Residue frames as a rotation matrix with the C-alpha (Angstrom) as fourth column:
MET 1
0.719 0.669 0.186 105.30
-0.180 0.439 -0.880 114.92
-0.671 0.600 0.436 93.13
ALA 2
-0.340 -0.786 0.517 107.23
0.314 0.423 0.850 113.06
-0.886 0.452 0.103 90.48
ASP 3
0.508 0.414 -0.755 107.13
-0.563 -0.503 -0.656 114.67
-0.651 0.759 -0.022 87.00
SER 4
0.271 -0.386 0.882 107.98
0.405 0.877 0.260 111.74
-0.873 0.287 0.394 84.68
ALA 5
0.870 0.142 0.473 107.90
0.493 -0.227 -0.840 113.89
-0.012 0.964 -0.267 81.56
ARG 6
0.704 -0.588 0.398 110.60
-0.457 -0.804 -0.380 116.26
0.543 0.086 -0.835 82.82
ARG 7
0.262 -0.619 -0.740 112.37
0.610 0.701 -0.370 113.63
0.748 -0.354 0.561 85.10
ARG 8
-0.571 -0.416 0.708 111.95
-0.224 -0.751 -0.622 115.93
0.790 -0.513 0.335 88.11
LEU 9
-0.213 0.582 -0.785 110.65
0.967 0.243 -0.082 115.88
0.143 -0.776 -0.614 91.63
THR 10
-0.559 0.122 0.820 108.59
0.144 -0.960 0.241 118.98
0.816 0.253 0.519 92.22
GLY 11
-0.192 0.541 -0.819 107.08
0.980 0.067 -0.185 120.69
-0.045 -0.839 -0.543 95.11
GLU 12
0.832 0.551 0.062 105.81
0.553 -0.832 -0.035 124.21
0.032 0.064 -0.997 95.95
GLY 13
0.884 -0.466 -0.039 108.64
-0.455 -0.876 0.161 126.53
-0.109 -0.124 -0.986 95.04
TRP 14
-0.088 -0.984 0.154 111.29
-0.758 0.166 0.631 123.89
-0.647 -0.061 -0.760 94.25
SER 15
0.913 0.349 -0.209 112.30
-0.406 0.741 -0.535 121.10
-0.032 0.574 0.818 91.95
LEU 16
0.039 -0.938 0.344 114.99
-0.684 0.226 0.693 118.54
-0.728 -0.263 -0.633 91.70
ARG 17
0.060 -0.114 -0.992 116.40
-0.937 0.335 -0.096 116.61
0.343 0.935 -0.087 88.74
ALA 18
0.451 0.146 0.881 115.85
-0.494 0.862 0.110 112.85
-0.743 -0.485 0.461 88.90
GLU 19
-0.714 -0.687 -0.132 117.84
-0.504 0.374 0.779 110.20
-0.486 0.623 -0.613 86.90
ARG 20
-0.760 0.582 -0.289 114.54
0.014 0.460 0.888 108.42
0.650 0.670 -0.358 86.39
THR 21
-0.584 0.684 0.438 110.98
-0.710 -0.168 -0.684 108.39
-0.394 -0.710 0.584 87.70
GLU 22
-0.850 0.391 -0.354 108.33
0.118 0.795 0.594 105.66
0.514 0.463 -0.722 87.64
THR 23
-0.325 0.800 0.504 104.74
-0.943 -0.310 -0.116 105.54
0.063 -0.513 0.856 88.58
ALA 24
-0.803 0.083 0.590 103.13
-0.156 0.927 -0.342 102.36
-0.575 -0.367 -0.732 89.96
ALA 25
-0.850 0.515 -0.109 100.81
0.010 0.222 0.975 100.61
0.527 0.828 -0.194 87.51
GLY 26
-0.071 0.956 -0.283 97.23
0.641 0.261 0.721 101.39
0.764 -0.130 -0.632 88.43
PHE 27
0.412 0.134 -0.901 98.14
0.854 -0.402 0.331 103.87
-0.318 -0.906 -0.280 91.14
ASP 28
0.406 -0.269 0.873 98.61
0.591 -0.651 -0.476 107.41
0.697 0.710 -0.105 89.61
GLN 29
0.832 -0.143 0.536 99.60
-0.414 -0.802 0.430 108.87
0.369 -0.580 -0.727 92.95
ASP 30
0.737 -0.613 0.283 102.29
0.085 0.499 0.862 106.30
-0.670 -0.612 0.420 93.82
TRP 31
0.862 -0.497 -0.097 105.81
-0.212 -0.182 -0.960 106.92
0.460 0.849 -0.262 92.33
ARG 32
0.611 -0.781 -0.132 109.48
0.583 0.331 0.742 106.22
-0.536 -0.530 0.657 92.71
ALA 33
0.922 -0.375 0.100 112.32
-0.205 -0.690 -0.695 108.52
0.329 0.620 -0.712 91.68
LEU 34
0.475 -0.857 -0.201 116.14
0.865 0.414 0.282 107.90
-0.158 -0.308 0.938 91.65
VAL 35
0.983 -0.139 0.116 118.23
-0.132 -0.989 -0.068 110.90
0.124 0.051 -0.991 92.50
GLY 36
0.290 -0.940 -0.181 122.00
0.771 0.341 -0.537 111.01
0.567 0.016 0.824 92.04
VAL 37
0.958 -0.027 -0.286 123.49
0.173 -0.739 0.650 113.07
-0.229 -0.673 -0.704 94.85
ARG 38
0.300 -0.927 -0.224 127.16
-0.904 -0.351 0.243 112.46
-0.304 0.130 -0.944 94.13
ARG 39
-0.027 -0.426 -0.904 129.36
-0.627 0.712 -0.316 109.65
0.779 0.559 -0.286 92.79
GLY 40
-0.746 -0.296 -0.597 128.65
0.161 0.789 -0.593 106.60
0.646 -0.538 -0.541 94.86
LEU 41
-0.816 0.513 -0.264 125.42
0.224 -0.141 -0.964 107.96
-0.532 -0.847 0.000 96.41
ARG 42
-0.748 0.662 0.043 121.99
-0.096 -0.173 0.980 107.63
0.656 0.729 0.193 95.00
LEU 43
-0.756 0.611 0.237 118.60
-0.377 -0.109 -0.920 108.20
-0.536 -0.784 0.312 96.72
LEU 44
-0.738 0.672 -0.063 115.58
0.349 0.460 0.816 106.17
0.577 0.580 -0.574 95.87
VAL 45
-0.863 0.490 0.121 112.53
-0.457 -0.657 -0.600 108.20
-0.214 -0.573 0.791 96.81
ILE 46
-0.757 0.617 -0.213 109.28
0.425 0.714 0.556 106.25
0.495 0.330 -0.803 97.14
TRP 47
-0.752 0.637 0.170 105.78
-0.632 -0.623 -0.460 107.87
-0.187 -0.453 0.871 97.66
ARG 48
-0.734 0.637 -0.236 102.79
0.551 0.762 0.341 105.53
0.396 0.120 -0.910 98.35
HIS 49
-0.747 0.645 0.159 99.26
-0.647 -0.653 -0.393 106.98
-0.150 -0.397 0.906 98.80
GLN 50
-0.724 0.557 -0.407 96.42
0.326 0.796 0.510 104.63
0.608 0.236 -0.758 99.60
ASP 51
0.288 0.914 -0.285 93.01
0.832 -0.092 0.548 105.92
0.475 -0.395 -0.787 100.80
GLN 52
0.940 0.074 0.333 93.93
-0.091 -0.887 0.453 108.33
0.329 -0.456 -0.827 103.63
ASP 53
0.623 -0.782 0.017 97.44
0.353 0.301 0.886 106.80
-0.698 -0.546 0.464 104.32
GLN 54
0.893 -0.448 -0.049 100.49
-0.255 -0.414 -0.874 108.41
0.372 0.792 -0.484 102.84
GLU 55
0.754 -0.653 0.065 104.02
0.342 0.475 0.811 107.06
-0.560 -0.590 0.582 103.11
LEU 56
0.795 -0.581 -0.172 107.38
-0.504 -0.477 -0.720 108.56
0.336 0.659 -0.673 102.08
GLU 57
0.772 -0.578 0.264 110.44
0.341 0.727 0.596 106.26
-0.537 -0.370 0.758 102.03
VAL 58
0.713 -0.649 -0.264 113.94
-0.657 -0.487 -0.576 107.22
0.246 0.584 -0.773 101.12
GLU 59
0.830 -0.512 0.221 116.67
0.408 0.828 0.384 104.57
-0.379 -0.229 0.896 100.57
ALA 60
0.516 -0.750 -0.414 120.32
-0.809 -0.585 0.053 105.50
-0.282 0.307 -0.909 100.08
TRP 61
0.902 -0.166 0.399 122.36
0.276 0.932 -0.236 103.29
-0.333 0.322 0.886 97.78
ALA 62
-0.044 -0.982 -0.185 126.05
0.020 -0.186 0.982 103.08
-0.999 0.040 0.028 96.74
GLY 63
-0.943 -0.244 -0.228 124.96
-0.207 -0.106 0.972 102.49
-0.261 0.964 0.050 93.12
GLU 64
-0.534 0.792 -0.295 122.07
-0.377 0.089 0.922 100.94
0.757 0.604 0.251 91.36
PRO 65
-0.151 0.536 0.831 119.17
-0.980 0.032 -0.198 100.27
-0.133 -0.844 0.520 93.88
GLU 66
0.683 0.532 0.500 118.68
-0.586 0.808 -0.059 96.65
-0.436 -0.252 0.864 94.89
THR 67
0.891 -0.437 -0.127 121.84
0.274 0.738 -0.617 95.49
0.363 0.515 0.777 93.06
SER 68
-0.091 -0.934 0.345 124.43
0.025 -0.349 -0.937 97.48
0.996 -0.076 0.055 94.98
GLU 69
-0.610 -0.220 -0.762 125.26
0.715 0.262 -0.648 97.96
0.342 -0.940 -0.002 98.61
GLY 70
0.467 0.837 0.285 122.45
0.498 -0.515 0.697 99.72
0.731 -0.184 -0.657 100.61
ILE 71
-0.632 -0.722 0.282 123.47
0.215 -0.512 -0.832 102.52
0.745 -0.465 0.479 102.94
ALA 72
-0.942 0.321 -0.098 120.31
0.009 -0.267 -0.964 103.59
-0.335 -0.909 0.248 104.78
VAL 73
-0.438 0.882 0.174 116.49
0.619 0.155 0.770 103.56
0.652 0.445 -0.614 104.78
ILE 74
-0.956 0.260 -0.133 114.26
-0.081 -0.671 -0.737 106.35
-0.281 -0.694 0.663 106.12
ASP 75
-0.495 0.868 0.028 110.58
0.699 0.379 0.607 105.66
0.516 0.320 -0.794 106.43
MET 76
-0.944 0.127 0.305 108.44
-0.253 -0.873 -0.418 108.73
0.213 -0.472 0.856 107.28
GLY 77
-0.703 0.710 -0.047 105.15
0.582 0.537 -0.611 106.89
-0.408 -0.457 -0.791 107.56
GLU 78
0.253 0.892 0.375 102.05
0.967 -0.237 -0.088 108.99
0.010 0.385 -0.923 107.19
SER 79
-0.198 -0.393 -0.898 103.61
0.370 -0.878 0.303 112.26
-0.908 -0.272 0.320 106.05
ASP 80
0.884 0.410 0.226 103.17
0.399 -0.407 -0.822 114.83
-0.246 0.816 -0.523 103.37
PRO 81
-0.031 -0.991 0.134 106.39
0.962 0.006 0.274 115.54
-0.272 0.137 0.953 101.51
LEU 82
-0.114 0.073 0.991 105.07
0.618 -0.776 0.128 118.96
0.778 0.627 0.043 100.50
ASP 83
0.885 0.450 -0.117 104.67
0.355 -0.492 0.795 120.26
0.300 -0.746 -0.595 104.11
């Protein structure tokens, strides 16, 4: 889960600082978070939840997402990031 107030991704027994978090307008369970791993590597973590479908996507970027060079995309499909 993304905690926008604290700028953290949180799960049972763990949390990770995010550079920024956003929730999708009108979808309180959908969110995006940008995590800086090291200089030149950022992860954009995207969680989508619609009806019974859940999707986790992680994109690796060399800098700012969608304006820098993309490195990789991982799409987990119907998964639960807390499992």
